[in-house]
DRENBA-849596 format. One record per residue (C-alpha): x, y, z. Coordinates in steps of 0.2 Angstrom, whole numbers, padded with zeros to 4 digits, always signed. Layout:
<pts>
XYZ ...
</pts>
This chain:
<pts>
-0376+0192-0208 -0385+0179-0197 -0398+0185-0185 -0396+0187-0166 -0404+0173-0157 -0399+0177-0139 -0395+0194-0131 -0390+0198-0113 -0394+0216-0108 -0386+0222-0092 -0388+0205-0083 -0384+0206-0064 -0387+0193-0051 -0386+0196-0032 -0386+0184-0018 -0387+0186+0001 -0374+0175+0009 -0380+0162+0021 -0399+0165+0016 -0412+0156+0006 -0423+0168-0003 -0421+0187-0001 -0417+0187+0017 -0426+0194+0032 -0444+0200+0033 -0437+0218+0037 -0427+0217+0021 -0442+0212+0011 -0453+0226+0019 -0439+0239+0016 -0437+0233-0002 -0456+0235-0005 -0457+0252+0004 -0444+0259-0008 -0452+0251-0023 -0470+0258-0020 -0461+0276-0018 -0453+0274-0035 -0436+0272-0028 -0422+0260-0032 -0420+0244-0022 -0408+0248-0008 -0400+0231-0008 -0394+0233-0026 -0383+0247-0020 -0372+0236-0009 -0362+0220-0012 -0345+0214-0015 -0339+0207-0032 -0339+0188-0033 -0320+0186-0027 -0319+0170-0017 -0301+0173-0013 -0305+0187-0002 -0316+0186+0014 -0330+0199+0015 -0340+0206+0029 -0354+0211+0018 -0369+0200+0017 -0373+0203-0002 -0362+0197-0016 -0364+0200-0035 -0362+0183-0043 -0364+0193-0060 -0363+0211-0063 -0368+0221-0079 -0366+0207-0092 -0369+0212-0110 -0367+0201-0125 -0376+0194-0140 -0375+0177-0149 -0379+0175-0167 -0387+0160-0176 -0374+0146-0179 -0361+0153-0166 -0352+0142-0154 -0348+0152-0139 -0336+0146-0126 -0338+0154-0108 -0323+0152-0097 -0317+0158-0081 -0310+0152-0064 -0322+0142-0052 -0334+0155-0044 -0332+0167-0059 -0351+0166-0062 -0352+0154-0077 -0365+0142-0071 -0375+0156-0064 -0375+0165-0081 -0380+0149-0090 -0395+0146-0078 -0401+0164-0081 -0399+0162-0100 -0409+0145-0100 -0422+0153-0088 -0419+0141-0074 -0417+0156-0063 -0420+0175-0065 -0408+0189-0065 -0409+0202-0051 -0408+0216-0064 -0407+0216-0083 -0415+0204-0096 -0412+0191-0109 -0420+0191-0126 -0421+0174-0135 -0427+0168-0152 -0430+0149-0153 -0430+0134-0141 -0417+0132-0128 -0411+0115-0122 -0399+0116-0107 -0388+0102-0099 -0383+0111-0083 -0381+0099-0069 -0383+0080-0068 -0401+0076-0069 -0407+0093-0074 -0424+0092-0081 -0427+0074-0077 -0441+0068-0065 -0432+0054-0054 -0448+0043-0053 -0450+0042-0072 -0441+0030-0083 -0428+0036-0096 -0441+0033-0110 -0454+0044-0101 -0441+0058-0097 -0437+0058-0116 -0455+0062-0120 -0457+0074-0106 -0441+0084-0111 -0447+0084-0129 -0464+0091-0123 -0456+0105-0113 -0446+0110-0129 -0463+0111-0138 -0461+0095-0149 -0475+0084-0154 -0476+0066-0149 -0473+0060-0167 -0457+0072-0168 -0450+0065-0152 -0454+0047-0158 -0445+0050-0174 -0429+0055-0164 -0431+0042-0150 -0420+0027-0156 -0406+0040-0161 -0407+0047-0143 -0406+0030-0135 -0392+0023-0146 -0382+0039-0143 -0384+0038-0124 -0379+0019-0123 -0392+0016-0109 -0404+0005-0120 -0405-0009-0107 -0411+0003-0094 -0422+0014-0104 -0438+0008-0095 -0430+0010-0077 -0433+0025-0067 -0419+0037-0069 -0417+0038-0050 -0408+0021-0052 -0396+0028-0064 -0378+0032-0060 -0372+0050-0063 -0363+0045-0079 -0379+0037-0086 -0389+0052-0081 -0377+0063-0091 -0376+0052-0106 -0395+0052-0107 -0397+0070-0103 -0384+0076-0117 -0392+0064-0129 -0409+0072-0126 -0403+0090-0126 -0393+0087-0142 -0405+0077-0153 -0422+0086-0150 -0416+0100-0161 -0416+0115-0150 -0411+0131-0159 -0399+0135-0144 -0390+0121-0135 -0382+0126-0118 -0369+0114-0110 -0361+0116-0094 -0346+0107-0086 -0356+0091-0083 -0348+0082-0098 -0333+0079-0086 -0344+0066-0078 -0344+0055-0093 -0330+0043-0098 -0317+0047-0112 -0327+0038-0126 -0343+0047-0122 -0334+0064-0121 -0327+0061-0139 -0345+0057-0145 -0351+0073-0136 -0338+0084-0144 -0342+0077-0161 -0360+0080-0158 -0358+0098-0153 -0348+0101-0169 -0362+0093-0179 -0375+0104-0170 -0365+0119-0174 -0363+0113-0192 -0382+0112-0194 -0383+0131-0191 -0389+0129-0173 -0381+0139-0159 -0371+0132-0144 -0365+0140-0128 -0352+0129-0120 -0344+0130-0102 -0329+0119-0098 -0312+0120-0089 -0305+0110-0103 -0296+0122-0114 -0292+0110-0128 -0310+0106-0130 -0314+0124-0130 -0302+0129-0143 -0307+0114-0154 -0326+0118-0155 -0328+0136-0151 -0325+0151-0162 -0328+0165-0150 -0326+0166-0131 -0331+0176-0115 -0320+0176-0101 -0328+0180-0084 -0318+0186-0069 -0327+0189-0052 -0344+0190-0060 -0338+0203-0073 -0334+0201-0092 -0315+0202-0093 -0314+0198-0112 -0325+0195-0127 -0316+0190-0142 -0310+0175-0152 -0308+0159-0141 -0289+0158-0142 -0287+0176-0135 -0299+0172-0121 -0289+0156-0117 -0273+0165-0117 -0279+0178-0105 -0288+0165-0094 -0271+0156-0092 -0264+0173-0087 -0276+0173-0072 -0265+0160-0064 -0249+0171-0064 -0249+0169-0045 -0254+0156-0033 -0267+0144-0039 -0271+0136-0022 -0280+0146-0009 -0287+0142+0008 -0305+0142+0001 -0302+0127-0010 -0294+0115+0003 -0310+0108+0010 -0317+0105-0007 -0302+0096-0014 -0299+0085+0001 -0317+0079+0001 -0317+0076-0018 -0301+0067-0018 -0303+0058-0001 -0286+0065+0005 -0281+0066+0023 -0274+0083+0023 -0259+0079+0034 -0248+0088+0021 -0255+0102+0010 -0250+0110-0006 -0250+0129-0002 -0244+0135-0019 -0241+0127-0036 -0233+0138-0049 -0226+0135-0067 -0212+0146-0073 -0199+0148-0087 -0180+0147-0085 -0180+0166-0084 -0191+0165-0068 -0207+0172-0077 -0223+0164-0070 -0232+0157-0084 -0242+0141-0090 -0238+0144-0108 -0222+0138-0115 -0214+0137-0132 -0208+0119-0138 -0190+0124-0136 -0192+0130-0118 -0189+0120-0101 -0205+0118-0091 -0202+0121-0072 -0214+0119-0058 -0212+0125-0040 -0221+0117-0025 -0224+0124-0008 -0231+0112+0006 -0236+0114+0024 -0235+0099+0036 -0251+0099+0047 -0248+0082+0055 -0231+0072+0056 -0228+0059+0043 -0216+0045+0039 -0208+0054+0024 -0216+0062+0009 -0219+0055-0009 -0223+0066-0024 -0233+0060-0039 -0236+0070-0055 -0246+0065-0071 -0249+0074-0088 -0265+0070-0096 -0273+0071-0113 -0286+0085-0111 -0301+0078-0119 -0300+0059-0115 -0290+0063-0099 -0279+0048-0103 -0262+0048-0094 -0248+0053-0107 -0234+0052-0094 -0232+0051-0075 -0219+0049-0062 -0217+0048-0043 -0202+0051-0032 -0198+0052-0014 -0196+0070-0008 -0192+0066+0010 -0187+0049+0017 -0186+0055+0035 -0200+0059+0047 -0208+0076+0043 -0215+0086+0058 -0230+0097+0060 -0226+0115+0056 -0213+0110+0043 -0212+0120+0027 -0207+0110+0012 -0202+0117-0005 -0197+0107-0020 -0196+0109-0039 -0199+0098-0054 -0192+0102-0072 -0196+0095-0089 -0183+0097-0102 -0187+0107-0118 -0193+0098-0134 -0200+0084-0123 -0219+0086-0124 -0228+0089-0141 -0237+0105-0144 -0254+0107-0138 -0263+0108-0121 -0262+0096-0107 -0271+0093-0090 -0260+0092-0075 -0262+0081-0059 -0251+0083-0043 -0252+0073-0027 -0242+0070-0011 -0243+0056+0001 -0232+0046+0013 -0216+0039+0008 -0223+0021+0009 -0237+0026-0003 -0250+0020+0009 -0261+0036+0009 -0263+0052+0000 -0262+0069+0009 -0267+0081-0005 -0271+0081-0023 -0273+0096-0035 -0279+0095-0053 -0289+0105-0066 -0305+0103-0055 -0298+0116-0043 -0293+0130-0055 -0276+0123-0060 -0274+0129-0077 -0270+0119-0093 -0251+0117-0098 -0250+0125-0115 -0235+0121-0127 -0234+0131-0143 -0224+0127-0159 -0210+0137-0165 -0208+0130-0183 -0216+0117-0194 -0202+0105-0194 -0202+0099-0176 -0204+0081-0171 -0215+0078-0156 -0218+0064-0144 -0235+0057-0144 -0245+0045-0134 -0238+0037-0118 -0220+0043-0116 -0206+0042-0103 -0201+0060-0099 -0184+0064-0090 -0191+0073-0075 -0179+0081-0063 -0185+0084-0045 -0175+0096-0033 -0179+0098-0015 -0175+0116-0010 -0175+0114+0009 
</pts>
């Protein structure tokens, strides 16, 4: 049996909301006074779970609580969960970017982590200099780094800018070089966060292939992504985090199925509105208040068999009057994010008024989509298609749509297809 290369023991991380550091001087003194008397830190006894869907009156929140697991050499571990579940915090602790409030991490070997755009890069140094700097941090000699240099540059595709300070790089260029450095400098453990979503489709394919190669060489990979198709294709085991707690540790497909089950109810909450409007540059005149998928029997689900109709129900709230309402929907290939099919249709031609509630449904006939997982994109705008009011997609916790096979003799649509959608306005 392969040896354990990473072990998390009772990892917990607590933050004080609205504060940088530990909080006030009085809290620090109180904490010190308990410690010198051999008592437990009083602020570790309080705090809510990290449930962002609920408002809390407590100043302290546990981003992670009592996390225990181990990773063996050559494992490819996928860490999944909704936004705010604690995934990125956990990776920062494992890669020693930040420390845990309680607990400890045991590591054997060198760790290379790609957590955020530009992590580990000095903005004033060139791409070339940053490659050597990162290699030195990993404990590699100059000759070892030099031997990998051309391979790193070729993989990243930033050869023309390798002697330019990285502060001049776009976010995509930064990610390309960052991943190339992390993957090629031969760390025993490679940690990759969601940042690969910044890259284009071609580069994402290269990254997926490289991660598989790294795992095939006997090295260990920890991977965080909202792309369940990518997860299922490269990971063997999974950890599902929910509100800072481990909800499931098992094979990756079991974790994915349970992850999709977390979206049985509304997937859009008030806390995500500001973020999604800023990200998509939408006006917010009309907002999605609920998006839900369900079967013909009325069961709320995002998992469908190939021979089942797929139904979506949309609830919207009008916050400012508009000249009608247009709905747009796209289904995307999960790794390349290429649009497989899309459609748009007028929901309301007449003027809609502030305070109006709008409900409509969209159905896709059975045996239309091939089996697999798909990303979804929904948007609403004015009837003249001059501006978008609101956009929801997988970046705000919308789960992937999963279509499973029922026999081996099915014939599936593939590539760009025209799907006979049916839109029904319910009010």
